[in-house]
C-alpha positions in Angstrom: 96.6 175.6 122.8 94.6 178.4 121.2 95.6 180.8 124.0 99.3 179.9 123.5 99.0 180.4 119.8 97.4 183.8 120.1 100.1 184.8 122.6 102.8 183.8 120.2 101.1 185.8 117.4 100.8 188.8 119.6 104.5 188.6 120.6 105.6 188.3 117.0 103.4 191.3 116.0 104.8 193.5 118.8 108.3 192.5 117.8 107.7 193.4 114.2 106.1 196.7 115.1 109.1 197.6 117.3 111.5 196.7 114.4 109.5 198.9 112.0 109.5 201.8 114.5 113.3 201.3 115.0 114.0 201.5 111.3 111.8 204.6 110.8 113.4 206.2 113.8 116.8 205.6 112.4 115.8 207.1 109.0 114.1 210.1 110.7 117.1 210.7 113.0 119.5 210.5 110.0 117.5 213.2 108.2 117.3 215.3 111.3 121.1 215.0 111.8 121.8 215.9 108.2 119.6 219.0 108.4 121.2 219.9 111.8 124.6 219.5 110.3 123.7 221.8 107.4 122.2 224.3 109.8 125.2 224.4 112.0 127.6 224.7 109.1 125.7 227.6 107.8 125.5 229.2 111.2 129.3 228.8 111.9 130.1 230.1 108.4 127.9 233.1 109.0 129.5 233.7 112.4 132.9 233.4 110.9 131.9 235.8 108.2 130.7 238.3 110.8 134.0 237.9 112.7 136.0 238.6 109.5 133.7 241.5 108.6 134.1 243.1 112.1 137.9 242.6 112.1 138.4 243.8 108.6 136.2 246.8 109.2 138.5 248.0 111.9 141.5 247.5 109.8 139.9 249.1 106.7 138.7 252.0 108.9 142.3 252.7 109.8 143.6 252.2 106.2 141.1 254.3 104.3 140.4 256.9 106.9 143.8 258.7 106.8 144.2 259.0 103.0 145.1 262.7 102.8 145.8 264.5 99.5 149.4 265.2 98.5 148.9 269.0 98.8 148.4 268.7 102.6 151.6 266.8 103.0 153.5 269.2 100.7 152.2 272.3 102.6 152.7 270.6 106.0 149.0 271.2 106.5 148.2 268.5 109.0 144.7 269.7 110.0 142.9 267.3 107.6 144.8 264.4 109.1 144.1 265.6 112.6 140.4 265.9 111.7 140.4 262.3 110.4 142.4 261.1 113.5 139.9 262.6 115.9 136.9 261.3 113.9 138.4 257.8 113.8 139.0 257.7 117.6 135.4 258.7 118.2 134.0 256.0 116.0 136.3 253.1 116.6 135.8 250.5 119.3 139.6 250.2 119.7 141.2 253.7 119.9 144.5 252.1 121.0 144.7 250.0 117.9 147.2 252.4 116.2 150.5 252.7 117.9 152.2 255.2 115.5 151.9 257.1 112.2 154.9 257.7 110.0 155.2 259.6 106.7 157.9 259.0 104.1 158.7 260.9 101.0 158.5 258.8 97.9 162.3 259.0 97.4 163.2 258.9 101.1 165.6 261.8 100.9 164.0 263.7 103.7 163.8 262.4 107.3 160.6 260.4 108.2 157.8 262.2 110.0 156.2 260.9 113.1 152.7 262.0 114.3 152.6 263.5 117.8 149.0 263.1 119.0 149.5 265.5 121.9 150.8 268.3 119.7 148.6 267.2 116.8 151.4 267.5 114.2 154.0 265.5 112.4 157.6 266.0 113.4 160.9 264.8 111.8 162.7 261.9 113.5 165.9 260.0 112.8 166.0 256.8 110.7 165.8 253.6 112.7 166.3 250.0 111.4 162.5 249.4 111.7 161.7 252.6 109.7 164.2 251.6 107.0 162.6 248.2 106.8 159.2 249.8 106.3 160.6 252.3 103.7 162.4 249.5 101.8 159.0 247.8 101.3 157.6 250.9 99.7 160.3 250.9 97.1 159.6 247.3 95.9 157.0 248.3 93.3 156.5 244.8 92.0 155.9 243.2 95.4 154.3 246.2 97.1 151.8 245.3 99.8 149.4 247.6 101.5 149.1 245.1 104.5 152.4 244.0 106.1 151.0 241.7 108.7 154.3 240.3 109.8 155.3 243.7 111.2 151.7 244.9 111.9 152.0 247.8 109.5 149.7 249.3 106.9 151.2 251.3 104.1 149.0 253.9 102.3 150.4 255.4 99.1 149.7 259.1 98.8 149.4 260.1 95.1 149.4 263.4 93.3 145.9 264.3 92.3 145.5 264.5 88.5 143.8 267.6 87.1 141.2 265.8 85.1 138.8 263.0 85.5 140.9 259.9 85.5 141.1 256.4 86.9 144.0 256.0 89.3 144.9 252.5 90.1 147.8 250.6 91.7 148.6 247.1 90.4 151.2 244.5 91.2 151.6 242.5 88.0 149.6 241.6 85.0 147.2 243.8 83.0 144.5 245.1 85.4 141.5 246.8 83.9 138.1 247.9 85.1 135.1 246.3 83.5 132.1 248.3 82.5 128.5 247.0 82.9 128.6 245.4 79.4 131.9 243.7 80.4 133.8 245.9 77.9 137.2 246.8 79.4 138.2 250.4 79.9 141.6 251.3 78.6 144.3 251.0 81.2 144.8 254.4 82.8 148.2 256.1 83.3 149.5 255.7 86.8 149.8 259.0 88.9 153.0 260.0 90.6 153.4 258.8 94.2 154.2 261.7 96.5 154.8 259.6 99.7 153.7 256.9 101.9 151.8 256.9 105.2 152.9 253.9 107.4 150.4 253.0 110.1 151.9 250.9 112.9 149.3 248.7 114.6 149.6 247.5 118.2 150.1 243.8 118.2 149.0 243.4 121.8 145.7 245.3 121.3 144.9 243.0 118.3 145.8 239.8 120.1 144.4 240.5 123.6 141.6 243.0 123.0 140.4 243.2 119.5 140.2 239.5 118.5 138.9 238.4 122.0 136.2 241.1 121.9 135.1 240.1 118.4 135.2 236.4 119.3 133.0 236.9 122.4 130.5 238.9 120.2 130.2 236.7 117.2 130.8 233.3 118.9 128.9 234.1 122.2 127.6 230.5 122.6 131.2 229.1 123.1 130.3 226.1 121.1 133.3 226.6 118.8 137.0 226.8 119.3 138.7 229.6 117.4 142.2 230.0 116.0 143.6 232.9 114.0 146.8 232.0 112.2 149.2 234.0 110.0 150.3 233.1 106.6 153.0 230.8 108.0 150.4 228.9 110.0 151.6 230.2 113.4 148.8 230.9 115.9 148.1 234.6 116.4 145.1 234.0 118.7 143.3 231.0 119.8 140.6 230.1 122.4 142.0 226.6 122.9 144.0 224.0 121.1 142.3 221.9 118.5 143.4 219.4 115.9 142.0 218.1 112.7 139.9 219.8 110.1 138.2 223.1 110.9 134.5 223.5 110.3 134.8 227.0 108.8 137.6 229.2 107.5 137.6 232.9 106.5 140.4 235.4 105.6 141.3 238.3 107.8 143.4 241.4 107.1 141.6 242.1 103.9 141.0 245.6 102.4 138.4 244.6 99.8 135.1 245.5 101.4 131.5 246.6 100.8 130.9 247.9 104.2 133.2 250.5 105.9 132.8 253.4 108.3 134.6 256.0 106.2 135.6 259.4 107.3 134.7 261.3 104.2 131.0 260.6 104.0 128.6 263.2 102.6 127.0 263.9 106.0 130.1 264.6 108.0 132.8 265.7 105.6 131.5 269.3 105.2 131.2 269.8 109.0 134.7 268.7 109.8 136.7 270.1 106.9 137.3 273.7 105.9 137.2 272.6 102.3 133.8 272.5 100.7 134.2 269.3 98.7 131.5 266.7 99.0 132.2 263.0 98.7 129.5 260.9 97.2 129.5 257.3 98.3 127.8 254.4 96.5 125.3 254.3 99.3 124.7 255.5 102.9 127.2 255.3 105.7 128.1 251.8 107.0 126.4 250.3 104.0 128.4 249.5 100.8 130.3 252.7 100.9 132.9 251.1 98.7 132.5 249.2 95.5 134.8 246.6 93.9 135.8 246.3 90.3 136.9 243.2 88.7 140.2 242.9 86.8 141.6 240.5 84.3 143.8 239.1 87.1 141.6 237.3 89.6 144.1 237.8 92.3 143.8 241.6 92.0 141.0 244.1 92.8 140.4 247.8 93.1 138.4 250.2 95.4 136.7 253.3 94.1 135.7 256.6 95.8 133.9 259.3 93.8 134.8 262.9 94.9 132.4 265.6 93.6 132.5 269.3 93.3 129.2 271.0 92.5 127.7 267.6 91.6 130.4 267.1 88.9 133.0 264.4 89.2 136.3 265.9 90.1 138.3 262.7 90.2 138.0 259.0 90.7 140.6 257.4 93.0 141.4 253.7 92.7 143.2 252.4 95.8 145.0 249.1 96.0 143.3 246.0 97.4 145.2 243.3 99.2 147.1 241.1 96.8 145.5 238.2 98.6 141.7 238.6 98.4 141.3 235.7 100.8 143.1 237.6 103.5 146.6 237.5 105.1 145.4 235.8 108.2 143.0 232.8 108.5 140.3 232.4 111.1 139.5 228.7 111.7 136.5 227.6 113.7 136.1 224.1 115.1 133.3 222.7 117.2 134.2 221.9 120.8 133.3 218.3 120.1 136.2 218.1 117.5 134.1 218.9 114.5 130.5 219.5 113.5 130.4 216.0 112.0 131.5 214.5 115.4 129.0 216.6 117.3 126.1 215.8 115.0 127.1 212.1 114.9 127.3 212.0 118.7 124.0 213.8 119.0 122.5 211.3 116.5 123.8 208.3 118.3 122.6 209.7 121.7 119.2 210.3 120.3 119.1 206.9 118.7 120.3 205.3 121.9 117.5 207.1 123.8 114.9 206.2 121.1 116.0 202.6 120.9 116.1 202.5 124.7 112.5 203.6 124.8 111.6 201.1 122.1 113.5 198.4 124.1 111.7 199.5 127.2 108.4 199.2 125.4 109.4 195.8 124.1 110.5 194.6 127.6 107.3 196.1 129.0 105.2 194.2 126.5 107.2 191.0 127.2 106.8 191.5 130.9 103.1 192.0 130.5 102.8 188.8 128.5 105.1 187.0 130.8 103.1 188.2 133.8 99.9 187.2 132.1 101.3 183.8 131.5 102.5 183.5 135.1 99.1 184.7 136.3 97.3 182.2 134.2 99.7 179.4 135.4 99.3 180.6 139.0 95.5 180.6 138.6 95.7 177.1 137.2 97.8 176.1 140.2 95.3 177.6 142.6 92.5 175.6 140.9 94.7 172.5 141.1 95.4 173.3 144.8 91.7 173.6 145.6 91.0 170.4 143.8 93.9 168.6 145.6 93.0 170.0 149.0 89.4 169.0 148.5 90.6 165.5 147.7 93.0 165.5 150.6 90.2 166.6 153.0 87.7 164.3 151.5 89.6 161.0 152.3 90.2 161.6 156.0 86.8 163.0 156.5 85.3 160.0 154.8 87.3 157.6 157.0 86.4 159.6 160.1 82.7 159.7 159.1 82.6 156.0 158.4 84.3 155.1 161.7 82.2 157.4 163.7 79.1 156.1 162.0 80.0 152.5 162.8 80.7 153.4 166.4 77.4 155.3 166.7 75.4 152.4 165.1 76.9 149.9 167.5 78.5 147.8 164.8 81.0 146.5 167.3 81.1 146.4 171.0 84.5 144.8 171.2 86.9 147.0 173.1 89.8 146.2 170.8 87.8 147.1 167.7 86.6 150.3 169.3 90.1 151.2 170.2 91.1 150.6 166.6 88.4 152.9 165.4 89.6 155.5 167.8 93.2 155.3 166.6 91.9 155.5 163.0 89.9 158.6 163.8 92.9 160.0 165.7 95.2 159.4 162.8 93.0 160.9 160.2 92.3 163.9 162.4 96.0 164.4 162.7 96.3 164.5 158.9 93.5 167.1 158.7 95.1 169.2 161.4 98.5 169.0 159.7 96.9 170.1 156.4 95.0 173.0 158.1 98.2 174.1 159.9 100.1 174.0 156.6 97.5 176.2 154.8 97.4 178.6 157.7 101.2 178.7 157.8 101.4 179.6 154.1 98.6 182.2 154.4 100.3 183.9 157.4 103.7 184.0 155.8 102.3 185.3 152.5 100.3 188.0 154.2 103.4 189.2 156.1 101.3 189.3 159.4 103.1 186.4 161.0 106.3 187.5 162.6 108.9 185.0 163.8 110.4 185.3 167.3 114.1 184.8 166.8 116.1 183.7 169.8 119.5 182.0 170.4 118.9 178.3 169.9 120.8 175.0 169.5 120.5 173.5 166.1 120.9 170.0 167.5 117.8 170.4 169.7 115.7 171.8 166.8 116.7 168.9 164.5 116.0 166.3 167.2 112.6 167.9 167.9 111.7 167.8 164.2 112.6 164.1 164.0 110.6 163.3 167.1 107.5 165.0 165.7 107.9 163.2 162.4 108.5 159.8 164.0 104.9 158.5 163.7 104.8 159.3 160.0 108.2 157.8 159.4 107.5 154.6 161.4 104.2 154.2 159.6 105.9 154.3 156.2 108.5 151.8 157.3 111.4 154.1 156.7 114.4 154.5 158.9 116.2 157.8 159.6 120.0 158.0 159.7 121.2 161.0 161.6 124.6 162.8 161.6 124.4 165.8 163.9 127.6 167.6 165.0 127.3 168.3 168.7 129.7 171.2 168.6 127.7 173.4 166.3 127.4 177.1 167.1 124.2 178.8 168.2 121.8 180.4 165.7 119.1 183.0 166.0 116.0 181.1 165.2 112.3 180.6 165.9 112.6 176.9 167.0 109.0 176.0 166.3 108.9 177.5 162.8 112.3 176.0 161.9 111.2 172.6 163.2 108.1 172.8 161.0 110.3 173.5 158.0 112.4 170.4 158.7 109.2 168.3 159.3 108.0 169.3 155.8 111.3 168.1 154.3 111.1 164.8 156.2 107.4 164.4 155.1 108.4 165.0 151.5 111.1 162.3 151.7 108.5 159.9 153.0 105.9 160.9 150.4 108.3 160.5 147.5 110.4 157.6 148.8 109.5 155.4 145.7 109.9 152.2 147.8 113.1 153.2 149.4 113.4 153.0 153.2 116.5 155.2 153.7 116.6 158.8 154.8 119.4 160.8 156.4 119.2 164.0 158.4 122.5 165.8 159.0 123.7 169.1 160.6 127.2 170.5 160.5 129.1 173.8 160.7 129.8 175.1 157.2 131.8 178.1 156.0 130.3 180.7 158.3 126.9 179.1 158.3 125.0 176.1 159.8 123.9 173.6 157.2 120.9 171.2 157.9 120.3 168.6 155.2 117.6 166.1 154.5 118.6 163.4 152.0 116.7 160.5 150.5 116.7 158.0 147.6 113.3 158.7 146.3 112.0 159.4 142.8 114.0 162.6 142.5 113.1 165.9 140.7 113.7 166.6 137.0 116.2 169.3 136.3 113.6 171.6 134.6 111.5 171.5 137.7 114.2 172.4 140.3 113.9 176.1 139.7 110.1 176.0 140.3 109.6 173.5 143.2 109.8 176.3 145.8 106.9 178.2 144.1 103.5 178.0 145.8 101.1 175.4 144.5 103.7 174.0 142.0 103.7 170.2 141.5 105.7 168.6 138.7 103.9 166.8 136.0 105.5 163.4 137.0 104.1 163.7 140.5 100.6 164.5 139.2 100.8 161.6 136.8 101.9 159.3 139.6 98.8 160.4 141.6 100.8 161.2 144.6 98.7 163.3 147.0 99.9 166.8 147.9 99.0 170.5 147.7 102.3 172.1 146.5 102.7 174.3 149.7 105.3 172.3 151.7 108.5 173.5 150.0 107.1 177.0 149.5 106.6 177.2 153.3 110.1 175.9 153.9 111.6 178.7 151.7 109.5 181.4 153.4 110.5 180.2 156.9 114.2 179.9 156.0 114.2 183.3 154.3 112.7 184.9 157.4 115.7 183.6 159.3 118.1 185.3 156.8 119.1 182.0 155.3 118.5 180.1 152.1 117.4 176.6 151.0 118.8 174.7 148.0 118.0 171.5 146.3 120.1 168.8 144.5 118.2 166.0 142.8 118.5 163.5 140.0 115.4 161.5 138.8 115.5 157.9 140.0 118.5 158.5 142.3 117.2 160.8 145.0 117.2 164.3 146.4 119.0 166.4 148.9 117.6 169.6 150.5 119.9 171.9 152.5 119.0 174.7 154.8 121.8 177.3 155.4 121.4 179.5 158.5 123.7 182.4 159.5 125.6 181.9 162.8 124.4 184.1 165.7 126.5 187.1 166.5 126.3 186.0 170.1 127.8 182.6 169.3 
C-alpha cells in the first residue's frame, strides 16, 4: 500500500510540474511573440522607409537637378542644362527614367521646346494634345502640382531671379510663412515672376518594370513581404503578388520633400562643370541633408531651400514648391507573405507552443510509461515469485507421492502383485504430471527466447484435433468429463507444426478439466470460417471475470478467484497457447462469463496450397 501511495504522489507531482512548465512556456512564448511582432513591424517600416527614400531620391534628383535660371532660357544658352543632364545620367541608376524634356513660356505664346539629347539643344516643336494638357496644368495657379503622377510628368517652374536677397516661395492656398528658430514668422515674401515651365516626362515602363522592381529587390531582399504600389485612385502600379486585408506598413511615394538628395549644384562639383564661378552652399555634405524643410502655417504645405553664394555672401534664397501631399502621391503597401505580421507571429507562436507542449507531453508520457513499466515490472516480478512458489508446490506433491510409493516398495510393505501394480500406476501417473509440467516450462522458455522455431508443413486440422483429444483422454477420463466433438471433415489444409498445435489444444482441454467447477461437459469443434480455420474448446466451468480476460494470456497471470479457490496451476498454459498460435500467423480469443463457462477459439490462416 505504501508503494502504491508513493507512486500516486509521484504521478501527481510530475503532472503538476508539467502544468506549471506549460503555463510558464505559454507566458514566455507570448512575450517572445510580442517582441518579435514589434521587431518585425519596425523592420518592415524601416525597409518601407528605405524603399520610399530610394524611389523619391531618384524622382527628386530629376526634379531639382534641372532647375536652370531664367537668363539661360531667355538667351537660349542650353549649356548649363546639358551639363546638368550629363551629370545626372552619370549619377543615376536609371538613365532611361526620363523620356523627354519640354519647355514652355509662361504665357504659351511661343511654340514649346523639346530637348534633343543627340544635338544637346532644345528645338521648337508643334503643339500636340498631350503638350496642351501639360501646359494647361501650369496655368491653374490655384491647383498647380509639381508632380503629375497620372501622366508621369514633373513640372518645374522657372522663375526670374530677384536682384536682392529675398525668399521666393510658391504656395497653393492659405498663408504660408517660414518660421524662424524662435517660431516667429517671417513676413510673407513677394512672389517672383514665372518665366516658364520645364516639363519632365518620365518613362512609365522604366518606373514599373525596372525602377520599382530593382528597389524592391534591394530593400526587401528576404522576400518575406508582398509589395504593392498604388496610385491615388487605389489602382495597382506595381505589385509582387496579390494580397488582401490590412497591410503591415505603408509609406508615400512621389514626394519632393526630402533631407537627402544627390544634387547637381554641390560645392565640390559646380565650379568644375560650370563656366560661371558661383558656389552653392548646401546645408551639409553631398548625399546628406542637402535640403532643409521649413514649416508653414498650413500643415499640408512645405518649402525647400537652397542657398546660393557669391564670395561667401548670400546672393539669393530660392524656395521651391513641395508636393501638395506630403504623404506622397503613390502609396507603398507591404504585407507579410503569411497574410500579415500578426498572422505570421501567431502561427509561429502556435507552432512553438505546439512543439513545446509536444515535448512536455512527451515528457509526461515518458514519465507515465516509466511508472507504468515499473508497475508492470513489479507485478511481473510478483508473478514470477508466485510462479516459483506454485511450481514448487506442484512439484512437491507428485514427488512426495512418488517418494512415498517408492519407499513402500523398497521397504517390502506389500508383496501383493495387485498392490505393487497399483503403486506402479501411481508412480507412472505422478511422473506423467511432472513430465508435463517440465515440458510446459521448457516450451515457454523456448518460445520466449525465440530459439525454438516451428516447422510448418501442410496439415489436416481434423487429424491435429483428434490427436490432441487422444493425448488428453487419460486426463479427461480421470476427471469424469466427456468430450463432445464437432469436426468438419471438409476443412481445408493449413500450414502448421502439428505437434506444437496439438500441445496448444491439449493446454486448452486441460484448462477446461481444471476449471470445470463440477461440470462434466466439454466440446471441441473445428470449422471453416471466413477465410480461416476456427478450432474451439468450450466448457461450462467457473468462467473468467471480464476484468481478467485481457490479462489471462500474459505469462504467470492467475486471477484472484483462481488463487483464492486454491486451484493448482502455474499461469503458463494460455501464454504458451498464444505464443504457438501467433507463430502460426493466427490468433486466439476468449469469451467467458463467470458461473456460465468459457470458450477459447484458435483462428489459423488457410494454406496457400489448399
